[in-house]
C-alpha atoms as an extended CHARMM CRD file, in Angstrom:
* protein
*
       228  EXT
         1         1  MET       CA             -8.0100000000       75.8140000000       15.9290000000  PROA      1               0.0000000000
         2         2  THR       CA             -7.6930000000       78.9720000000       17.9980000000  PROA      2               0.0000000000
         3         3  THR       CA             -4.5110000000       80.9550000000       18.5450000000  PROA      3               0.0000000000
         4         4  ALA       CA             -3.6080000000       80.8570000000       22.2360000000  PROA      4               0.0000000000
         5         5  MET       CA             -0.6070000000       83.1750000000       22.0060000000  PROA      5               0.0000000000
         6         6  ARG       CA              0.3520000000       85.7360000000       19.3730000000  PROA      6               0.0000000000
         7         7  ALA       CA              3.5960000000       87.7230000000       19.3270000000  PROA      7               0.0000000000
         8         8  ARG       CA              4.2660000000       90.4860000000       16.8250000000  PROA      8               0.0000000000
         9         9  GLY       CA              7.4580000000       92.4130000000       16.0980000000  PROA      9               0.0000000000
        10        10  LEU       CA              9.2360000000       91.6700000000       19.3710000000  PROA      10              0.0000000000
        11        11  HSD       CA             12.5080000000       93.4470000000       19.9600000000  PROA      11              0.0000000000
        12        12  LYS       CA             14.3470000000       93.3520000000       23.2770000000  PROA      12              0.0000000000
        13        13  VAL       CA             17.4010000000       95.5110000000       23.8470000000  PROA      13              0.0000000000
        14        14  TYR       CA             19.4340000000       95.4190000000       27.0460000000  PROA      14              0.0000000000
        15        15  GLY       CA             21.5030000000       98.4680000000       27.9620000000  PROA      15              0.0000000000
        16        16  SER       CA             21.9570000000      101.5730000000       25.8360000000  PROA      16              0.0000000000
        17        17  GLY       CA             24.4000000000      103.2100000000       23.4770000000  PROA      17              0.0000000000
        18        18  ASN       CA             27.5960000000      101.3270000000       22.7320000000  PROA      18              0.0000000000
        19        19  ALA       CA             26.8500000000       98.9240000000       25.5880000000  PROA      19              0.0000000000
        20        20  SER       CA             23.4670000000       97.8520000000       24.2020000000  PROA      20              0.0000000000
        21        21  VAL       CA             22.7730000000       94.2300000000       23.3130000000  PROA      21              0.0000000000
        22        22  CYS       CA             19.8750000000       93.1910000000       21.0840000000  PROA      22              0.0000000000
        23        23  ALA       CA             18.5050000000       89.9260000000       22.5010000000  PROA      23              0.0000000000
        24        24  LEU       CA             15.4140000000       89.6830000000       20.2420000000  PROA      24              0.0000000000
        25        25  GLN       CA             15.0710000000       90.9980000000       16.6960000000  PROA      25              0.0000000000
        26        26  ASP       CA             11.6210000000       91.3280000000       15.1130000000  PROA      26              0.0000000000
        27        27  VAL       CA             10.2470000000       88.0430000000       16.4750000000  PROA      27              0.0000000000
        28        28  SER       CA              6.6880000000       87.1710000000       15.4450000000  PROA      28              0.0000000000
        29        29  LEU       CA              5.0750000000       83.8830000000       16.4250000000  PROA      29              0.0000000000
        30        30  ASP       CA              1.6380000000       82.2720000000       16.6910000000  PROA      30              0.0000000000
        31        31  VAL       CA              1.0330000000       79.3710000000       19.0770000000  PROA      31              0.0000000000
        32        32  THR       CA             -2.1410000000       77.3200000000       18.6730000000  PROA      32              0.0000000000
        33        33  GLY       CA             -4.3220000000       76.3550000000       21.6140000000  PROA      33              0.0000000000
        34        34  GLY       CA             -3.3480000000       72.9040000000       22.9050000000  PROA      34              0.0000000000
        35        35  GLU       CA             -0.0770000000       72.8890000000       20.9490000000  PROA      35              0.0000000000
        36        36  VAL       CA              3.2040000000       71.6150000000       22.3910000000  PROA      36              0.0000000000
        37        37  LEU       CA              5.8500000000       73.8950000000       20.9190000000  PROA      37              0.0000000000
        38        38  VAL       CA              9.5830000000       73.4300000000       21.4650000000  PROA      38              0.0000000000
        39        39  LEU       CA             11.9080000000       76.4150000000       20.9990000000  PROA      39              0.0000000000
        40        40  MET       CA             15.5020000000       75.4060000000       20.3210000000  PROA      40              0.0000000000
        41        41  GLY       CA             18.7120000000       77.3050000000       19.7880000000  PROA      41              0.0000000000
        42        42  PRO       CA             22.2750000000       77.6230000000       21.0920000000  PROA      42              0.0000000000
        43        43  SER       CA             23.1450000000       79.2150000000       24.4220000000  PROA      43              0.0000000000
        44        44  GLY       CA             22.8840000000       82.9890000000       24.1880000000  PROA      44              0.0000000000
        45        45  SER       CA             20.4300000000       82.9220000000       21.2870000000  PROA      45              0.0000000000
        46        46  GLY       CA             17.6960000000       84.6750000000       23.2860000000  PROA      46              0.0000000000
        47        47  LYS       CA             15.4900000000       81.6670000000       24.1390000000  PROA      47              0.0000000000
        48        48  THR       CA             14.9360000000       82.5030000000       27.8030000000  PROA      48              0.0000000000
        49        49  THR       CA             14.4250000000       86.1760000000       26.9480000000  PROA      49              0.0000000000
        50        50  LEU       CA             11.6850000000       85.2280000000       24.4800000000  PROA      50              0.0000000000
        51        51  LEU       CA             10.0050000000       82.9460000000       27.0260000000  PROA      51              0.0000000000
        52        52  SER       CA             10.1420000000       85.7200000000       29.6270000000  PROA      52              0.0000000000
        53        53  VAL       CA              8.5640000000       88.2170000000       27.2260000000  PROA      53              0.0000000000
        54        54  LEU       CA              5.8320000000       85.7830000000       26.1560000000  PROA      54              0.0000000000
        55        55  ALA       CA              5.0910000000       85.0590000000       29.8290000000  PROA      55              0.0000000000
        56        56  GLY       CA              4.8440000000       88.7390000000       30.7190000000  PROA      56              0.0000000000
        57        57  ILE       CA              7.8920000000       88.6360000000       32.9970000000  PROA      57              0.0000000000
        58        58  LEU       CA              9.9220000000       90.9770000000       30.7830000000  PROA      58              0.0000000000
        59        59  THR       CA              8.5740000000       93.9050000000       28.7830000000  PROA      59              0.0000000000
        60        60  PRO       CA              9.8190000000       94.0330000000       25.1850000000  PROA      60              0.0000000000
        61        61  THR       CA             11.4950000000       97.1810000000       23.9180000000  PROA      61              0.0000000000
        62        62  THR       CA              8.9540000000       97.1460000000       21.0880000000  PROA      62              0.0000000000
        63        63  GLY       CA              6.2890000000       94.7230000000       19.9400000000  PROA      63              0.0000000000
        64        64  SER       CA              3.2440000000       93.0680000000       21.4650000000  PROA      64              0.0000000000
        65        65  VAL       CA              2.1080000000       89.7570000000       22.9600000000  PROA      65              0.0000000000
        66        66  HSD       CA             -1.5380000000       88.6740000000       23.0980000000  PROA      66              0.0000000000
        67        67  VAL       CA             -2.6170000000       85.6640000000       25.1610000000  PROA      67              0.0000000000
        68        68  ASN       CA             -6.1410000000       84.7180000000       24.1810000000  PROA      68              0.0000000000
        69        69  ASP       CA             -7.7660000000       88.1690000000       23.9670000000  PROA      69              0.0000000000
        70        70  THR       CA             -5.4570000000       89.9970000000       26.3930000000  PROA      70              0.0000000000
        71        71  GLU       CA             -2.4850000000       92.0980000000       25.3120000000  PROA      71              0.0000000000
        72        72  ILE       CA             -0.1950000000       91.2570000000       28.2150000000  PROA      72              0.0000000000
        73        73  THR       CA              2.5000000000       93.6820000000       27.0250000000  PROA      73              0.0000000000
        74        74  ALA       CA              0.0580000000       96.5320000000       27.7440000000  PROA      74              0.0000000000
        75        75  LEU       CA             -0.6120000000       95.4620000000       31.3490000000  PROA      75              0.0000000000
        76        76  SER       CA              0.8660000000       97.1360000000       34.4150000000  PROA      76              0.0000000000
        77        77  ARG       CA              3.4190000000       95.1240000000       36.3960000000  PROA      77              0.0000000000
        78        78  ARG       CA              0.7870000000       94.2860000000       39.0130000000  PROA      78              0.0000000000
        79        79  ASP       CA             -1.8150000000       93.2660000000       36.4330000000  PROA      79              0.0000000000
        80        80  ALA       CA              0.7660000000       91.2240000000       34.5160000000  PROA      80              0.0000000000
        81        81  ALA       CA              1.6960000000       89.3580000000       37.7120000000  PROA      81              0.0000000000
        82        82  ASP       CA             -1.9810000000       88.6840000000       38.4190000000  PROA      82              0.0000000000
        83        83  PHE       CA             -2.4970000000       87.4430000000       34.8390000000  PROA      83              0.0000000000
        84        84  ARG       CA              0.4700000000       85.0700000000       35.1510000000  PROA      84              0.0000000000
        85        85  ARG       CA             -0.8510000000       83.7050000000       38.4210000000  PROA      85              0.0000000000
        86        86  ARG       CA             -4.3020000000       83.0100000000       36.9660000000  PROA      86              0.0000000000
        87        87  HSD       CA             -3.3940000000       81.7650000000       33.4820000000  PROA      87              0.0000000000
        88        88  PHE       CA              0.1660000000       80.4010000000       33.4130000000  PROA      88              0.0000000000
        89        89  GLY       CA              2.0870000000       77.4820000000       34.8800000000  PROA      89              0.0000000000
        90        90  PHE       CA              5.8790000000       77.2280000000       35.0110000000  PROA      90              0.0000000000
        91        91  VAL       CA              8.3740000000       74.3530000000       35.0190000000  PROA      91              0.0000000000
        92        92  PHE       CA             11.9910000000       75.3140000000       35.7210000000  PROA      92              0.0000000000
        93        93  GLN       CA             15.4070000000       73.7680000000       35.1800000000  PROA      93              0.0000000000
        94        94  GLY       CA             16.1740000000       73.9830000000       38.9050000000  PROA      94              0.0000000000
        95        95  PHE       CA             12.7350000000       72.7020000000       39.9540000000  PROA      95              0.0000000000
        96        96  ASN       CA             12.1570000000       75.7370000000       42.2810000000  PROA      96              0.0000000000
        97        97  LEU       CA             10.4440000000       73.6360000000       44.9390000000  PROA      97              0.0000000000
        98        98  PHE       CA             10.3040000000       74.8870000000       48.5200000000  PROA      98              0.0000000000
        99        99  GLY       CA             12.6210000000       72.6780000000       50.5450000000  PROA      99              0.0000000000
       100       100  ALA       CA             10.6980000000       73.0730000000       53.8010000000  PROA      100             0.0000000000
       101       101  LEU       CA              7.4650000000       71.8270000000       52.1690000000  PROA      101             0.0000000000
       102       102  SER       CA              6.4930000000       68.3180000000       51.1470000000  PROA      102             0.0000000000
       103       103  ALA       CA              5.6000000000       67.4840000000       47.5520000000  PROA      103             0.0000000000
       104       104  ARG       CA              1.9160000000       67.7690000000       48.4420000000  PROA      104             0.0000000000
       105       105  GLU       CA              2.4220000000       71.1120000000       50.1900000000  PROA      105             0.0000000000
       106       106  ASN       CA              4.3640000000       72.5150000000       47.2150000000  PROA      106             0.0000000000
       107       107  VAL       CA              1.3790000000       71.7740000000       44.9600000000  PROA      107             0.0000000000
       108       108  GLU       CA             -1.1080000000       73.0350000000       47.5570000000  PROA      108             0.0000000000
       109       109  LEU       CA              0.7850000000       76.3220000000       47.8020000000  PROA      109             0.0000000000
       110       110  ALA       CA              0.3190000000       76.8950000000       44.0680000000  PROA      110             0.0000000000
       111       111  LEU       CA             -3.3880000000       76.1940000000       44.5080000000  PROA      111             0.0000000000
       112       112  HSD       CA             -3.5880000000       78.6150000000       47.4490000000  PROA      112             0.0000000000
       113       113  LEU       CA             -2.0630000000       81.3560000000       45.2960000000  PROA      113             0.0000000000
       114       114  LYS       CA             -4.8640000000       80.7560000000       42.7890000000  PROA      114             0.0000000000
       115       115  GLY       CA             -7.5780000000       80.9460000000       45.4470000000  PROA      115             0.0000000000
       116       116  VAL       CA             -8.1430000000       77.2210000000       46.0870000000  PROA      116             0.0000000000
       117       117  ARG       CA             -7.8610000000       76.2800000000       49.7710000000  PROA      117             0.0000000000
       118       118  GLY       CA             -8.8450000000       73.7480000000       52.3910000000  PROA      118             0.0000000000
       119       119  ALA       CA            -10.2060000000       70.3470000000       51.4080000000  PROA      119             0.0000000000
       120       120  ALA       CA            -10.4990000000       71.4190000000       47.7630000000  PROA      120             0.0000000000
       121       121  ALA       CA             -6.7450000000       72.1550000000       47.6300000000  PROA      121             0.0000000000
       122       122  ARG       CA             -5.8800000000       68.8710000000       49.3420000000  PROA      122             0.0000000000
       123       123  ASP       CA             -8.0610000000       66.8680000000       46.9690000000  PROA      123             0.0000000000
       124       124  GLU       CA             -6.7450000000       68.6610000000       43.8860000000  PROA      124             0.0000000000
       125       125  SER       CA             -3.0960000000       68.3130000000       44.9470000000  PROA      125             0.0000000000
       126       126  HSD       CA             -3.6310000000       64.5620000000       45.4020000000  PROA      126             0.0000000000
       127       127  ARG       CA             -5.2440000000       64.3000000000       41.9690000000  PROA      127             0.0000000000
       128       128  LEU       CA             -2.4190000000       66.2370000000       40.3060000000  PROA      128             0.0000000000
       129       129  LEU       CA              0.3200000000       64.2310000000       42.0040000000  PROA      129             0.0000000000
       130       130  GLN       CA             -1.4870000000       61.0300000000       41.0860000000  PROA      130             0.0000000000
       131       131  SER       CA             -1.6980000000       62.1220000000       37.4540000000  PROA      131             0.0000000000
       132       132  ALA       CA              2.0280000000       62.8640000000       37.5170000000  PROA      132             0.0000000000
       133       133  GLY       CA              2.7430000000       59.3990000000       38.9360000000  PROA      133             0.0000000000
       134       134  ILE       CA              4.2860000000       60.7780000000       42.1130000000  PROA      134             0.0000000000
       135       135  ASP       CA              1.4410000000       60.5570000000       44.6580000000  PROA      135             0.0000000000
       136       136  HSD       CA              3.3110000000       57.8130000000       46.5400000000  PROA      136             0.0000000000
       137       137  ARG       CA              5.9010000000       60.4860000000       47.4240000000  PROA      137             0.0000000000
       138       138  ALA       CA              3.3830000000       63.1640000000       48.4260000000  PROA      138             0.0000000000
       139       139  GLY       CA              4.7470000000       63.4200000000       51.9760000000  PROA      139             0.0000000000
       140       140  SER       CA              8.4090000000       63.5630000000       50.9230000000  PROA      140             0.0000000000
       141       141  HSD       CA             10.4850000000       66.7420000000       50.8950000000  PROA      141             0.0000000000
       142       142  PRO       CA             12.5470000000       67.7720000000       47.8550000000  PROA      142             0.0000000000
       143       143  ARG       CA             15.8170000000       66.6770000000       49.4990000000  PROA      143             0.0000000000
       144       144  ASP       CA             14.5100000000       63.1100000000       49.5140000000  PROA      144             0.0000000000
       145       145  LEU       CA             13.4010000000       63.0760000000       45.8640000000  PROA      145             0.0000000000
       146       146  SER       CA             15.3780000000       62.2510000000       42.7430000000  PROA      146             0.0000000000
       147       147  GLY       CA             15.6830000000       64.8290000000       39.9640000000  PROA      147             0.0000000000
       148       148  GLY       CA             12.9970000000       63.1040000000       37.9140000000  PROA      148             0.0000000000
       149       149  GLU       CA             10.6780000000       62.9650000000       40.9260000000  PROA      149             0.0000000000
       150       150  LYS       CA             11.2160000000       66.6550000000       41.6580000000  PROA      150             0.0000000000
       151       151  GLN       CA             10.3450000000       67.5260000000       38.0720000000  PROA      151             0.0000000000
       152       152  ARG       CA              7.1660000000       65.4390000000       38.2900000000  PROA      152             0.0000000000
       153       153  VAL       CA              6.1560000000       67.4590000000       41.3520000000  PROA      153             0.0000000000
       154       154  SER       CA              6.9890000000       70.6370000000       39.3930000000  PROA      154             0.0000000000
       155       155  ILE       CA              4.7250000000       69.4890000000       36.5530000000  PROA      155             0.0000000000
       156       156  ALA       CA              1.8940000000       68.7550000000       38.9930000000  PROA      156             0.0000000000
       157       157  ARG       CA              2.3540000000       72.2230000000       40.4840000000  PROA      157             0.0000000000
       158       158  ALA       CA              2.4660000000       73.8780000000       37.0510000000  PROA      158             0.0000000000
       159       159  LEU       CA             -0.8690000000       72.3020000000       36.1210000000  PROA      159             0.0000000000
       160       160  ALA       CA             -2.6260000000       73.5840000000       39.2470000000  PROA      160             0.0000000000
       161       161  CYS       CA             -5.9560000000       75.2150000000       38.3660000000  PROA      161             0.0000000000
       162       162  ALA       CA             -5.7300000000       74.2800000000       34.6810000000  PROA      162             0.0000000000
       163       163  PRO       CA             -3.5280000000       77.0690000000       33.2400000000  PROA      163             0.0000000000
       164       164  SER       CA             -4.0470000000       78.0450000000       29.6140000000  PROA      164             0.0000000000
       165       165  VAL       CA             -0.2720000000       77.9900000000       28.9630000000  PROA      165             0.0000000000
       166       166  VAL       CA              2.5850000000       76.1060000000       30.6540000000  PROA      166             0.0000000000
       167       167  PHE       CA              6.0860000000       77.5340000000       30.1270000000  PROA      167             0.0000000000
       168       168  ALA       CA              9.0120000000       75.1530000000       30.6420000000  PROA      168             0.0000000000
       169       169  ASP       CA             12.5390000000       76.6230000000       30.6940000000  PROA      169             0.0000000000
       170       170  GLU       CA             15.2390000000       73.9790000000       30.0690000000  PROA      170             0.0000000000
       171       171  PRO       CA             13.1910000000       71.4130000000       32.0310000000  PROA      171             0.0000000000
       172       172  THR       CA             15.5510000000       68.4900000000       31.2840000000  PROA      172             0.0000000000
       173       173  ALA       CA             18.8750000000       70.2330000000       31.9220000000  PROA      173             0.0000000000
       174       174  SER       CA             19.2900000000       68.7070000000       35.3980000000  PROA      174             0.0000000000
       175       175  LEU       CA             18.1340000000       65.2210000000       34.3610000000  PROA      175             0.0000000000
       176       176  ASP       CA             19.6830000000       62.2420000000       32.6330000000  PROA      176             0.0000000000
       177       177  SER       CA             18.4320000000       61.3130000000       29.1680000000  PROA      177             0.0000000000
       178       178  GLU       CA             15.9020000000       58.6950000000       30.2760000000  PROA      178             0.0000000000
       179       179  SER       CA             14.4140000000       60.7950000000       33.0980000000  PROA      179             0.0000000000
       180       180  GLY       CA             14.3490000000       63.9060000000       30.9340000000  PROA      180             0.0000000000
       181       181  HSD       CA             12.4450000000       62.2790000000       28.1230000000  PROA      181             0.0000000000
       182       182  ALA       CA             10.0290000000       60.6470000000       30.5730000000  PROA      182             0.0000000000
       183       183  VAL       CA              9.0570000000       63.8890000000       32.2960000000  PROA      183             0.0000000000
       184       184  ILE       CA              8.5880000000       65.7480000000       29.0080000000  PROA      184             0.0000000000
       185       185  ALA       CA              6.4360000000       62.9280000000       27.6470000000  PROA      185             0.0000000000
       186       186  LEU       CA              4.4180000000       63.1630000000       30.8820000000  PROA      186             0.0000000000
       187       187  LEU       CA              4.0690000000       66.9350000000       30.5290000000  PROA      187             0.0000000000
       188       188  ARG       CA              2.8290000000       66.5050000000       26.9670000000  PROA      188             0.0000000000
       189       189  ALA       CA              0.3290000000       63.7990000000       27.9320000000  PROA      189             0.0000000000
       190       190  LEU       CA             -1.1080000000       65.7340000000       30.8750000000  PROA      190             0.0000000000
       191       191  ALA       CA             -1.2510000000       68.9900000000       28.9070000000  PROA      191             0.0000000000
       192       192  LYS       CA             -3.0830000000       67.2910000000       26.0370000000  PROA      192             0.0000000000
       193       193  GLU       CA             -5.4900000000       65.7230000000       28.5190000000  PROA      193             0.0000000000
       194       194  ARG       CA             -6.2570000000       69.1380000000       29.9750000000  PROA      194             0.0000000000
       195       195  GLY       CA             -6.1820000000       71.0840000000       26.7050000000  PROA      195             0.0000000000
       196       196  CYS       CA             -3.4690000000       73.5440000000       27.7010000000  PROA      196             0.0000000000
       197       197  THR       CA             -0.6840000000       74.9230000000       25.5140000000  PROA      197             0.0000000000
       198       198  VAL       CA              2.9430000000       74.0890000000       26.3430000000  PROA      198             0.0000000000
       199       199  PHE       CA              5.9270000000       76.2680000000       25.3830000000  PROA      199             0.0000000000
       200       200  ILE       CA              9.2520000000       74.5050000000       26.0380000000  PROA      200             0.0000000000
       201       201  VAL       CA             12.6480000000       76.1920000000       25.7670000000  PROA      201             0.0000000000
       202       202  THR       CA             15.5540000000       73.7870000000       25.3910000000  PROA      202             0.0000000000
       203       203  HSD       CA             18.8380000000       73.0730000000       23.6820000000  PROA      203             0.0000000000
       204       204  ASP       CA             18.2330000000       69.3420000000       24.2000000000  PROA      204             0.0000000000
       205       205  SER       CA             17.4430000000       67.8390000000       20.7900000000  PROA      205             0.0000000000
       206       206  ARG       CA             16.5120000000       64.5220000000       22.4550000000  PROA      206             0.0000000000
       207       207  ILE       CA             13.0760000000       65.8350000000       23.4520000000  PROA      207             0.0000000000
       208       208  ALA       CA             12.1240000000       67.3110000000       20.0820000000  PROA      208             0.0000000000
       209       209  ASP       CA             10.0090000000       64.2590000000       19.2710000000  PROA      209             0.0000000000
       210       210  VAL       CA              7.4270000000       65.1830000000       21.9410000000  PROA      210             0.0000000000
       211       211  ALA       CA              6.6460000000       68.4570000000       20.1440000000  PROA      211             0.0000000000
       212       212  ASP       CA              3.8460000000       69.2500000000       17.7440000000  PROA      212             0.0000000000
       213       213  ARG       CA              6.1800000000       71.8720000000       16.2880000000  PROA      213             0.0000000000
       214       214  VAL       CA              9.8090000000       72.9210000000       16.6880000000  PROA      214             0.0000000000
       215       215  VAL       CA             11.0350000000       76.4580000000       16.0390000000  PROA      215             0.0000000000
       216       216  TYR       CA             14.5860000000       77.7570000000       16.1630000000  PROA      216             0.0000000000
       217       217  LEU       CA             16.1060000000       80.9510000000       17.5120000000  PROA      217             0.0000000000
       218       218  SER       CA             19.5320000000       82.1570000000       16.4490000000  PROA      218             0.0000000000
       219       219  ASP       CA             21.0700000000       85.4920000000       17.4800000000  PROA      219             0.0000000000
       220       220  GLY       CA             17.6490000000       86.7200000000       18.5510000000  PROA      220             0.0000000000
       221       221  SER       CA             15.9230000000       85.9360000000       15.2580000000  PROA      221             0.0000000000
       222       222  LEU       CA             13.3340000000       83.2380000000       14.6730000000  PROA      222             0.0000000000
       223       223  ALA       CA             13.8750000000       80.7130000000       11.9060000000  PROA      223             0.0000000000
       224       224  GLU       CA             11.0750000000       79.2180000000        9.8860000000  PROA      224             0.0000000000
       225       225  PRO       CA              9.1520000000       76.6670000000       11.9430000000  PROA      225             0.0000000000
       226       226  ALA       CA              9.7410000000       73.0100000000       11.1410000000  PROA      226             0.0000000000
       227       227  ALA       CA              6.4180000000       71.1930000000       10.8350000000  PROA      227             0.0000000000
       228       228  ARG       CA              6.2550000000       67.6770000000       12.1970000000  PROA      228             0.0000000000
């Protein structure tokens, strides 16, 4: 199987001198194409920093990240943003849906940003919402949706235009146990169906069973992966 994402020797230091904080220490990681990987660790361990570096949102102090054949750590800020838009999907703890837009319009907006418009965007948004089991709420606004429903819309949006990698940052933190497990199981099923890689950051051990692999981060250092 191919390696979808490869990180080597990642260090991330915030600040300088006596005020500096080392958030990542020599992190190296390979993620296989189509794999669902869960990154766990206590609060403050550097999980979100690592996700942000792997997604090209933050630049590491040293080290490199390759996604497929592209070294995203060598890209300019503009090129990195364009790469994220074309190749990545994101699911957030706080859902990050636009309150003035319906569920359908939130998904359509993601498609517009990737160059899909008109009838093609409408048809694709319907298909994605249907796959996520939330098409019956397509015309509803976020204020009228439950937390689990909002996260289903977020998953549909993240899968717009078949990204190669979906990053999910604490996606169950705002949900109860049953809803949280259901949306992560859905994310896994849809990602497997579409052949995309999923990188989930969480401290919620209840969702570890949806992973192909679990790795642990402590004080910025990666522990040995635990094979399932």
